[in-house]
C-alpha positions in Angstrom: -44.1 81.9 23.2 -43.5 78.9 20.9 -41.7 76.0 22.4 -41.9 73.2 19.9 -40.6 72.7 16.4 -44.1 71.5 15.3 -45.3 75.0 15.9 -42.4 76.4 14.0 -43.2 74.2 11.0 -46.9 75.2 11.1 -46.0 78.9 11.2 -43.4 78.2 8.4 -46.2 77.0 6.1 -48.4 79.9 7.2 -45.6 82.3 6.2 -45.8 81.1 2.6 -49.4 82.2 2.3 -48.9 85.4 4.2 -46.1 86.6 2.1 -47.7 85.5 -1.2 -50.4 88.0 -0.3 -47.8 90.5 1.0 -46.3 90.6 -2.5 -49.7 91.8 -3.7 -49.4 94.8 -1.4 -51.1 93.3 1.6 -50.5 95.2 4.8 -48.0 93.3 7.0 -49.3 93.8 10.6 -46.9 93.7 13.4 -48.5 90.5 14.8 -48.0 88.8 11.4 -44.4 90.0 11.4 -43.8 88.5 14.9 -45.2 85.2 13.9 -43.1 85.0 10.8 -40.0 86.0 12.7 -40.5 83.3 15.4 -41.1 80.7 12.7 -38.3 81.6 10.4 -35.4 83.1 12.3 -32.3 80.9 12.3 -31.1 81.5 15.8 -34.5 80.5 17.3 -34.5 77.3 15.2 -31.0 76.6 16.4 -31.9 77.0 20.0 -35.0 74.9 19.6 -32.8 72.1 18.2 -30.4 72.6 21.1 -33.3 72.2 23.5 -34.4 69.0 21.7 -30.9 67.7 22.0 -30.8 68.4 25.7 -34.1 66.6 26.2 -32.9 63.6 24.3 -29.7 63.5 26.4 -31.8 63.7 29.6 -33.6 60.5 28.5 -30.2 58.9 27.8 -28.9 60.0 31.2 -31.9 58.3 32.9 -31.2 55.2 30.9 -27.6 55.1 32.2 -28.9 53.8 35.5 -30.0 50.6 33.9 -27.7 47.6 34.3 -25.2 46.7 31.5 -26.2 43.5 29.8 -23.8 42.1 27.2 -24.2 39.1 25.0 -21.1 37.8 23.2 -20.4 34.9 20.8 -17.3 34.0 18.9 -16.1 31.1 16.8 -12.4 30.7 16.0 -10.0 28.5 14.2 -6.3 28.3 15.2 -3.5 26.6 17.1 -3.2 26.2 20.9 0.5 26.2 21.6 1.2 27.4 25.1 4.3 28.6 26.8 5.2 29.3 30.4 6.0 33.0 30.9 4.3 36.4 31.6 2.6 38.5 29.0 0.4 41.5 28.8 -2.2 41.9 26.1 -1.7 45.6 25.5 -4.9 47.1 24.2 -6.0 43.7 23.0 -3.2 43.2 20.6 -2.6 39.6 21.6 -4.3 36.2 21.3 -5.7 34.2 24.2 -4.7 30.7 23.1 -4.8 28.2 26.0 -3.1 24.8 25.8 -0.3 22.7 27.2 3.2 24.0 27.3 4.9 21.5 24.9 8.5 20.9 24.2 8.3 22.1 20.6 6.1 24.1 18.2 3.4 22.4 16.3 0.6 23.6 13.9 -2.3 21.4 15.0 -5.4 23.5 14.5 -9.1 23.0 15.4 -12.2 25.1 15.8 -13.2 26.7 19.1 -16.0 28.9 20.4 -16.9 31.1 23.4 -20.4 32.2 24.4 -20.8 34.8 27.1 -23.6 36.6 28.9 -22.6 39.3 31.3 -24.4 41.7 33.5 -22.9 44.6 35.5 -24.8 47.2 37.6 -23.5 50.0 39.7 -26.3 49.8 42.2 -25.0 52.3 44.7 -22.6 55.2 44.1 -23.7 57.8 46.8 -26.2 59.5 44.5 -23.8 59.9 41.5 -26.4 58.7 38.9 -29.2 60.8 40.4 -27.0 63.9 40.5 -26.1 63.4 36.9 -29.8 63.3 36.0 -30.4 66.4 38.0 -27.6 68.1 36.1 -29.1 67.3 32.8 -32.6 68.2 34.0 -31.2 71.7 34.9 -29.5 71.9 31.5 -32.9 71.3 29.9 -34.4 74.0 32.0 -31.6 76.3 31.0 -32.0 75.6 27.3 -35.8 76.1 27.6 -35.3 79.5 29.2 -32.6 80.3 26.6 -35.1 79.6 23.9 -37.8 81.7 25.6 -35.4 84.7 26.2 -34.2 84.5 22.6 -37.9 84.5 21.4 -38.6 87.5 23.7 -35.5 89.4 22.5 -36.3 88.7 18.9 -39.9 89.9 19.4 -38.4 93.2 20.7 -35.9 93.4 17.8 -38.7 92.8 15.2 -41.0 95.3 16.8 -38.3 97.9 17.1 -37.2 97.4 13.5 -40.9 97.5 12.4 -41.3 100.9 14.1 -38.0 102.2 12.7 -39.1 101.2 9.1 -42.5 102.8 9.6 -40.8 106.0 10.8 -38.4 105.9 7.8 -41.3 105.5 5.4 -43.1 108.4 7.0 -39.9 110.5 6.9 -39.5 109.7 3.2 -43.1 110.9 2.7 -42.3 114.1 4.6 -39.2 114.7 2.4 -41.2 113.9 -0.7 -43.7 116.5 0.3 -40.9 118.9 1.0 -39.4 118.3 -2.5 -42.8 118.9 -4.1 -43.1 122.2 -2.3 -39.6 123.1 -3.3 -40.4 122.4 -6.9 -43.6 124.5 -6.6 -41.5 127.3 -5.2 -39.0 126.9 -8.1 -41.8 127.3 -10.6 -43.1 130.4 -8.9 -39.7 132.0 -8.7 -38.8 131.2 -12.3 -42.0 132.7 -13.5 -41.5 135.9 -11.5 -37.8 136.2 -12.5 -38.8 135.9 -16.2 -41.3 138.6 -15.7 -38.8 140.8 -14.0 -40.6 140.8 -10.7 -37.8 139.3 -8.8 -34.0 139.3 -9.0 -32.3 136.4 -10.8 -30.6 135.3 -7.6 -34.0 134.1 -6.4 -34.0 131.4 -9.0 -30.5 130.2 -7.9 -31.7 129.9 -4.3 -34.9 128.1 -5.5 -32.7 125.7 -7.4 -30.5 125.1 -4.4 -33.6 124.4 -2.3 -34.8 121.8 -4.8 -31.4 120.1 -4.8 -31.3 120.1 -1.0 -34.7 118.6 -0.9 -33.7 115.8 -3.4 -30.6 115.0 -1.3 -32.7 114.8 1.9 -35.2 112.5 0.2 -32.4 110.2 -1.1 -30.9 110.0 2.4 -34.2 109.1 4.0 -34.9 106.5 1.3 -31.5 105.0 2.0 -32.4 104.7 5.7 -35.8 103.2 4.7 -34.0 100.6 2.5 -31.7 99.7 5.3 -34.5 99.2 7.8 -36.5 97.2 5.3 -33.6 94.9 4.6 -33.0 94.5 8.4 -36.7 93.6 8.9 -36.5 91.0 6.1 -33.5 89.4 7.8 -35.4 89.2 11.1 -38.4 87.7 9.4 -36.3 85.2 7.5 -37.8 86.3 4.1 -36.2 87.8 1.0 -35.7 91.6 1.0 -38.8 93.3 -0.4 -40.9 96.4 -0.1 -43.1 96.1 3.0 -46.5 97.8 3.4 -46.9 98.4 7.1 -49.8 99.0 9.5 -50.5 102.8 9.7 -52.0 102.4 13.2 -48.7 103.4 14.8 -49.0 106.7 12.9 -52.6 107.5 13.3 -53.2 106.7 17.0 -51.4 106.5 20.3 -51.3 103.4 22.4 -54.6 102.5 24.2 -52.7 102.6 27.5 -49.7 104.9 27.2 -48.2 103.9 30.5 -49.1 100.2 30.9 -48.2 98.2 34.0 -46.5 94.8 33.6 -47.9 91.6 35.2 -44.4 90.0 35.0 -42.3 90.2 38.2 -38.7 91.2 37.9 -37.3 87.7 38.7 -39.6 86.2 36.0 -38.1 88.3 33.2 -37.1 85.9 30.4 -33.5 87.1 30.4 -33.2 86.8 34.2 -34.7 83.3 34.2 -32.0 82.3 31.7 -29.3 83.7 33.8 -30.7 82.1 36.9 -30.8 78.7 35.2 -27.2 79.1 34.3 -26.5 79.4 38.0 -28.7 76.3 38.7 -26.8 74.2 36.2 -23.4 75.2 37.8 -24.7 74.4 41.3 -25.9 71.0 40.2 -22.5 70.3 38.5 -20.8 71.1 41.8 -22.9 68.6 43.6 -22.3 66.0 40.9 -18.6 66.4 41.0 -18.6 66.0 44.8 -20.0 62.4 44.3 -16.8 61.5 42.6 -15.1 61.4 46.1 -17.0 58.3 47.1 -16.7 54.6 46.1 -19.0 52.8 43.7 -20.6 49.4 44.5 -21.3 47.1 41.6 -23.1 43.8 41.1 -21.8 41.6 38.4 -22.7 38.2 37.0 -21.3 36.1 34.1 -22.3 32.9 32.4 -19.9 31.4 29.9 -20.0 28.4 27.6 -17.0 27.2 25.7 -16.3 24.7 22.9 -13.1 23.3 21.5 -11.9 20.8 18.9 -9.0 19.9 21.2 -9.9 17.0 23.5 -9.3 16.8 27.3 -6.2 14.7 27.0 -4.5 16.8 24.3 -1.7 17.6 26.7 -0.5 14.0 26.7 -1.7 13.0 23.3 -1.2 15.7 20.6 -3.1 13.7 18.0 -6.4 13.8 20.0 -8.0 16.8 18.3 -10.5 17.2 15.4 -10.8 19.7 12.6 -14.5 19.3 12.6 -16.4 22.6 12.7 -19.4 21.3 14.5 -17.4 19.5 17.2 -15.3 22.6 17.7 -18.0 25.2 18.2 -20.4 23.0 20.3 -20.2 24.3 24.0 -19.0 21.4 26.2 -17.9 23.4 29.3 -19.8 26.1 31.2 -19.0 28.4 34.1 -20.9 31.0 36.0 -19.8 33.8 38.3 -21.7 36.3 40.4 -20.4 38.8 42.9 -20.4 42.3 44.4 -17.5 44.6 44.0 -16.4 48.0 45.2 -14.0 50.4 43.5 -12.7 53.5 45.1 -9.8 55.6 44.0 -8.8 56.9 47.4 -6.9 59.9 45.9 -10.1 61.2 44.2 -11.2 63.3 47.2 -8.0 65.3 47.0 -8.6 66.1 43.3 -12.4 66.5 43.4 -12.4 69.1 46.1 -10.6 71.5 43.8 -12.9 70.6 40.9 -15.9 71.3 43.1 -14.4 74.6 44.3 -13.7 75.7 40.7 -17.4 75.0 39.9 -18.5 77.0 42.9 -16.5 79.9 41.6 -18.2 79.5 38.3 -21.6 79.6 40.1 -20.5 82.8 41.8 -19.5 84.3 38.4 -22.9 83.4 36.9 -24.6 84.9 40.0 -22.6 88.2 39.6 -23.7 88.3 35.9 -27.3 87.7 37.0 -27.1 90.6 39.5 -25.6 92.9 36.8 -28.4 92.2 34.3 -31.0 92.6 37.1 -29.6 96.1 37.9 -29.5 97.0 34.2 -33.1 96.0 33.7 -34.2 98.0 36.8 -32.4 101.0 35.5 -34.0 100.6 32.0 -37.4 100.4 33.6 -36.8 103.8 35.3 -35.6 105.2 32.0 -38.6 103.7 30.2 -41.0 105.6 32.5 -39.1 108.8 31.7 -39.2 108.1 28.0 -42.9 107.5 28.0 -43.5 110.7 29.9 -41.4 112.8 27.5 -42.8 111.0 24.4 -46.3 111.9 25.5 -45.4 115.5 26.1 -44.0 115.8 22.6 -47.0 113.9 21.1 -49.4 116.4 22.6 -47.3 119.4 21.6 -46.4 118.5 18.0 -49.9 119.2 16.5 -49.6 122.8 17.5 -46.2 123.0 15.8 -47.5 121.5 12.6 -50.6 123.8 12.5 -48.5 126.9 13.1 -45.8 125.9 10.6 -48.5 125.1 7.9 -50.2 128.5 8.5 -46.8 130.3 8.3 -45.9 128.5 5.0 -49.2 129.3 3.3 -48.9 132.9 4.5 -45.4 133.3 3.2 -46.3 131.6 -0.1 -49.1 134.1 -0.6 -47.0 137.0 0.3 -44.1 135.9 -2.0 -46.5 135.4 -4.9 -47.7 138.9 -4.5 -44.2 140.4 -4.1 -44.7 141.2 -0.4 -42.0 138.9 1.0 -38.6 137.9 0.0 -37.4 134.4 -0.9 -35.3 134.1 2.3 -38.4 134.4 4.5 -40.3 132.0 2.3 -37.6 129.3 2.3 -37.4 129.7 6.1 -41.1 128.9 6.3 -40.5 126.0 4.0 -37.8 124.6 6.3 -39.9 125.2 9.4 -42.9 123.2 7.9 -40.6 120.3 6.9 -39.2 120.2 10.4 -42.6 120.3 11.9 -43.8 117.4 9.7 -40.7 115.3 10.6 -41.2 116.1 14.3 -44.9 115.0 14.0 -44.0 111.6 12.6 -41.2 111.1 15.0 -43.3 112.1 18.0 -46.0 109.6 17.2 -43.5 106.8 16.6 -41.6 107.6 19.8 -44.6 106.9 22.0 -44.8 103.4 20.7 -41.0 103.1 20.9 -41.1 104.1 24.6 -43.8 101.5 25.3 -41.7 98.9 23.5 -38.7 99.9 25.6 -40.8 99.4 28.8 -41.9 96.0 27.5 -38.2 95.0 27.0 -37.3 96.2 30.5 -40.2 94.4 32.2 -40.0 91.2 30.2 -43.7 91.6 29.3 -44.1 91.9 25.5 -47.9 91.9 25.9 -47.9 95.5 27.2 -46.8 96.5 23.7 -48.3 94.0 21.3 -51.8 94.1 23.0 -51.9 97.8 23.4 -54.0 98.8 20.3 
């Protein structure tokens, strides 16, 4: 499995060279196809980026435990008229001028400055910060398993489409052979009709067989084009004609009934569903910490300068418009302390939030159980499919051999006027059906092994079974 974007980029460059050769009719092996698919498919790239985002946010979540350290500096110019009375600086839309409450308005102005250093640290919150980190760590695990299961499922999709395309190509070949035989029959019939050896209706039936064979060939070619287009989508490359590995046609799997080394709970899909449960459980624990207070340490150091002198309240002429005198800090203060904040109504709200998240965990667990049962049922079905596919695989050579013999026999008899065209066309149909059965039977053995790989979560029992 590929878990980093660097590997994707490496394979992306590799795909350029592989497909430049593929355009020159190089055989595209299934392993090359899998590598291209994992490197190029958009959904896998998206999930890899999602995982990277989760990892980055985990780092940020850990950094949230650090104290807040703020530095501030401002330099101002304005008046300092004061007035007795209450006010509220709503959302900061107010000034913080400080000065004596005088009998009348004046416009005396000078420079002022404020320099501030502040530290604030929530040093104890009953595990709230640690639980948030645990939540994000479980999110990273979930996204990792999501990427792995998407890679696994895409490997299965690509392999299935590869086999389907190979089967479609073989069926097109079978229909092309059938068309060639129908044309050969047509030539024989026309020659015999012209010589008066057969009735004219035989030529009509021969023409119908040729047309039927052409239609069948067109239909199989359409299926081949559809599967080729789908494979190109999965590989992330432009649509093209693929030359595939004939090993899936010429031989059966080395081990027709392989046993997986992956336990049921380690199936990529089940791991993803389990990690969804884990994230939800951690969220419930994190929400529960909101019921408790937060203890904070804070400290402030402040320096302030002003162009208004200390006796400005009694002597309104004692101020200066000098910038340097106004911004130089002449008074300083510091403050340190420990505070506690607790919204005592939070526990009444949080208990329902926790309860809601616990129900979500139960929902995810139910979905996990459902998928687990489905995979178990698919595994049983996979064993049956392998058994049936092997039976057909061993039986189909006899069907092809008998159908071929019957075809040549009927062809010889018809050429010598010892058989009618109905018997011959029936032999033609039986041979075509036998060839189709042959290609399908061979392909179905591999499809059955692939189905078992999907059910067990072990793609190796398919891709390494040559």
